[in-house]
Residue, then its C-alpha position, 0 to 999 in steps of 0.5 A: m293843618r296839613v301844611a303845618g305837619i309837613a313843615m314839622v317833618m322837615v324841621l325834624a329831618g333837618a335836625a336829624c341830618a345835622e346830628a348824624p356826623d356826631q353820632s356816626l361811628r369812626p374807625v378807632a386807631r390801633a393801640d400801637v400807632p400814635v394818633q397825630p393831631e387833626a391838623e397834622q393828619p395826612a389826607q384821608g386817602l393816605r391815612g391807611l399808609f401811615r397806620s399800616l403795620r411795619p415788619q418786625a425787627r429781626s430777632a437777636g438770634v437771626e441778626g447774630r447769625a447774619q453777622q457771623s456769616r458776614a464775618q466769615a465771608r470777610r475772613g475768606a475773601v481774597c483780592g478785596d472781593l467777597a465774591l472771591q472766597g479762598e486764601v492768600v498764598g503770596r509770592v510763588p517762586g518758579a522752578i524755571n525762569g519765567c514761572g511764578i506768581e508775585q501775589a497768588v491766591r488759592l481760590k475755592s469758590v466764585s460768586g457762591v459756586r464751588l471749585s472742585t479743586p482750589a485754583k492757584v491764580d493771580c487776582g486778575t485771573a480770579k476777577a476775570l473768572k468772577t465776571w465770566v461766572e456771573r455774566g457768561m456761565r450762569p446765564a448760559v445754564g439758566n435754571r437747568g438742574g437748579g443752576v451750577d453747583s460746582i466747576q470742575v477745575m482741571a488745572s491752574y498754576t503749573c510751572r511748564t511750557r505751552n502744552n508741555r512741549k519742549g522748546t516752547r514758551i512758558s505757559e500762562h499756567g506757569k504765571g498764574r494767569a490760566v485755569d482749565i475747566g473740564g465740566f460743571t455739576l448742577r445742583d440736582g447732581a447732573q453734569i455737563s462735560v466738555l469732552r462728552d457734551w461738546g457739539k451735542g444737544r442742549e448741553g452742547r449749546i450751553l457749552r458753546e455759549m459759555h465758550s463764547t462769553a469767556c472771550g472778553p473777560f479772558g484774553t485767550v479762550l481755547g476749546p475742543e475746536a482749537n486743537r487736540f490738546h483742548r478736546d476735553h476742556f476749556h482753557f481760559d487765560t488773561a494774557r493780552y496780545r497786541s492783535g487782540r483776544y485769541c478765541r478758538 
């Protein structure tokens, strides 16, 4: 009798186990996600990936503003580069022989950094300035003060001789190939000045790194240690010499 009872319990337990899968709860697919046929469903471990929520498409208003911003950038782009914003000037005749620019632009910002005064230069110089801003200036400043907001431009195109001295050759400024930079304004309002900060503390180290990294994108790089004419600014130009770059 005892054996028969045990046998009956085992039969009932087996039946319960056989029915358990049909009676257990299964997760219900989300209403907005179509359920694939069983044969096409991914492996169990990947189902969550296929049924995860996707980001919603941007609203028409947000997309419209983005398109408008891109269109404005394209209209202001010069030298075929969206990072160079300004306006095309065209040919600039020189007042004396040797001066002038064949295809000048008036550059207002470079890679999102404003120029305090628009720089009238050729496209080769504009592109060299972009390379330096992105690979030299920005890394040198880092996150100090939130980064650079604007560059103080002291001079760009000017039809004159070198250092305004009589009898000397035409300056690269007179060819639209040079820009003079006196300092930088950071996003928090702080300023870094070549005249005030060169050789002093952290700002001095930042300026020295800026000066060093400009030697490459530019053919000539002059600073406070070059001569008395450059004690308050950096001179960058895209002249190329047979002997190589000239950086002091």
